[in-house]
C-alpha positions in Angstrom: 76.4 23.8 360.4 74.3 22.4 357.6 74.3 18.7 356.2 77.4 19.0 354.0 79.4 20.3 356.8 78.4 17.7 359.3 78.4 14.8 357.3 82.1 16.0 356.1 83.1 16.6 359.8 81.7 12.8 360.9 83.1 10.9 358.0 86.4 12.6 358.6 86.5 11.5 362.1 85.0 7.8 361.6 87.5 7.2 358.7 85.5 4.2 357.7 83.7 4.2 353.8 80.9 1.8 354.9 79.3 4.5 356.6 77.6 6.3 353.7 76.4 9.6 353.7 72.8 8.7 353.6 73.8 6.7 356.7 75.7 9.5 358.2 72.0 11.7 357.5 70.0 9.2 359.0 71.9 9.3 362.3 72.4 13.5 362.1 68.4 13.3 362.1 68.6 10.7 364.7 70.7 12.9 367.1 68.7 16.0 366.9 65.6 14.2 367.3 67.2 12.6 370.7 68.2 16.2 371.3 64.6 17.6 370.9 63.3 15.1 372.5 65.3 15.2 376.0 68.1 13.1 376.5 69.8 12.4 380.2 71.7 15.3 381.3 74.8 13.4 382.7 75.3 13.2 386.6 71.6 15.0 386.8 69.1 12.1 386.3 67.0 14.7 384.8 66.2 15.7 381.1 67.9 18.3 378.8 65.4 21.3 378.2 63.1 21.5 375.4 64.6 23.3 372.5 63.0 27.3 372.3 62.7 27.0 368.7 60.4 24.1 368.8 57.6 25.8 370.8 54.0 25.8 369.0 50.6 26.2 369.7 47.6 25.4 367.9 43.7 24.8 368.2 42.2 21.5 368.9 38.8 20.2 369.0 36.8 18.2 371.4 34.3 15.4 370.5 30.5 15.6 371.3 30.6 13.1 374.5 34.1 11.7 374.0 36.9 12.2 377.1 39.7 12.7 374.7 41.5 13.8 371.5 44.8 13.2 369.4 47.5 15.6 369.7 48.8 16.9 366.7 51.2 14.4 364.4 53.8 16.7 365.4 53.6 16.8 369.2 57.1 15.8 370.6 57.2 16.7 374.2 56.0 19.3 377.1 52.5 20.2 376.7 52.9 22.8 378.9 49.5 24.8 378.6 45.9 24.5 377.7 43.7 27.2 377.3 39.5 26.2 377.2 37.2 28.5 375.2 36.6 31.4 377.6 40.6 32.2 378.1 40.8 30.2 380.9 43.6 27.9 382.0 42.6 24.5 382.3 44.7 22.3 384.7 47.6 19.7 383.4 48.0 16.9 385.7 51.4 15.6 386.0 50.3 12.0 386.6 47.6 9.9 384.0 46.8 7.7 387.0 46.1 10.7 389.4 43.9 12.1 386.5 42.0 8.9 386.0 42.0 8.3 389.8 40.4 11.9 390.2 37.8 11.9 387.0 34.4 10.5 388.4 32.7 13.4 387.3 31.3 12.5 383.7 29.0 15.4 383.7 29.1 17.5 380.6 30.6 21.1 381.2 33.8 23.2 380.1 37.1 21.5 380.6 38.9 22.4 383.8 41.7 19.2 383.9 42.9 17.3 381.6 46.4 15.1 381.0 48.3 13.6 378.4 49.0 9.9 378.0 51.0 8.8 374.6 49.8 10.9 371.8 46.1 11.4 373.4 44.8 14.1 375.6 42.5 13.0 378.2 40.1 16.1 379.7 37.2 16.4 382.1 34.3 17.2 381.9 33.3 16.3 378.6 31.9 18.9 376.8 28.3 17.8 375.7 29.3 19.8 371.9 32.7 20.1 370.4 34.5 23.0 372.0 38.2 24.3 370.8 41.4 23.7 373.4 44.2 26.0 372.8 47.1 23.8 373.2 50.9 25.1 374.0 53.6 22.7 373.4 57.1 21.5 371.7 57.1 20.1 368.3 59.1 17.6 366.3 62.2 18.6 364.4 62.2 18.8 361.0 63.3 16.2 359.0 67.0 17.2 357.5 67.3 16.0 354.1 69.2 18.7 351.7 72.7 19.8 351.4 72.1 23.3 353.0 69.4 22.0 355.6 70.6 23.3 359.2 69.3 22.0 362.7 68.4 25.5 363.2 66.5 24.5 366.6 69.8 23.5 368.1 71.9 26.3 368.9 74.8 26.7 366.2 77.9 26.7 368.7 76.4 23.3 370.0 76.3 21.6 366.7 80.0 19.8 366.9 79.5 18.5 370.4 75.6 17.5 370.3 75.3 16.4 366.5 78.9 15.5 365.3 79.4 13.8 369.1 76.3 11.9 369.3 76.8 10.6 365.5 80.4 9.4 366.2 79.5 7.8 369.7 76.8 5.8 367.9 79.3 4.5 365.0 82.5 4.3 367.1 80.3 1.7 369.3 79.7 -0.4 366.7 83.3 -0.1 365.1 84.7 -0.8 368.4 82.7 -3.6 369.8 84.0 -6.8 370.8 87.7 -4.9 371.0 89.7 -6.0 374.3 90.2 -3.1 376.7 88.1 0.4 376.6 86.3 2.0 374.1 88.5 4.7 373.7 86.9 6.8 370.7 83.3 5.9 371.9 84.1 7.2 375.5 85.3 10.3 373.8 82.5 11.3 372.0 80.0 10.2 374.6 81.8 12.7 376.8 81.9 15.5 374.0 77.9 14.7 374.0 77.4 14.7 377.4 79.2 18.0 377.8 76.8 19.4 374.7 73.9 18.2 376.8 75.3 20.2 380.0 76.2 23.3 377.8 72.6 23.3 376.4 71.2 23.4 379.9 72.8 26.3 380.3 72.5 27.8 377.4 68.8 27.4 377.2 68.2 27.6 381.1 65.3 25.6 382.8 61.8 27.4 382.3 59.9 27.5 385.6 56.3 26.5 386.3 53.6 28.7 384.6 52.2 31.4 386.6 48.7 30.2 386.7 49.9 26.9 388.6 52.1 25.6 391.1 52.1 21.9 393.1 50.0 24.0 396.0 47.2 24.6 394.1 44.0 22.4 393.9 41.7 23.7 391.1 39.0 21.1 392.5 38.9 22.1 396.1 
């Protein structure tokens, strides 16, 4: 579904002229970003999987004598592979606190361990000269603006559940605010959206850990 058809579908459901096309498009982009970033799967207390079409890899450069660098502007989630200039994998700590607790060696050398904290990539050892790191991650989706724009990163079969469902849930939650009894429309589209997330998990699947690393491996032993 493109923007035009998504707006038409949502407008037809809500039947409320105070929600303009501009407002609905903004909420559509919010929905796409929410799905791309990962939302809680109903009943599972875990995030929905990354969208495969948002996978990307780029080279970033370390800075002489500095133990961190800024991740790319489009970085969104799941830095899952870092490769040093020799082609070797860099261990990614799953905890920034763990990384800090074990990063006591400040000697110069090749990068062998790293961790993400917000939009920063911290690493050890700290190179004495600028060196490239190849990073693999999932980027943020493009902003949808024009009638023909489509959220191609989300499987088209799930556009109605995930995008229409999310936007209608949010709008009806406002419309039905303060009414007595249950929010019937809000609950209906919340269920639609939640079902869409579970369908996405089945459609995309959950990727396993990279082959070079598992929880029993300690590259600093």
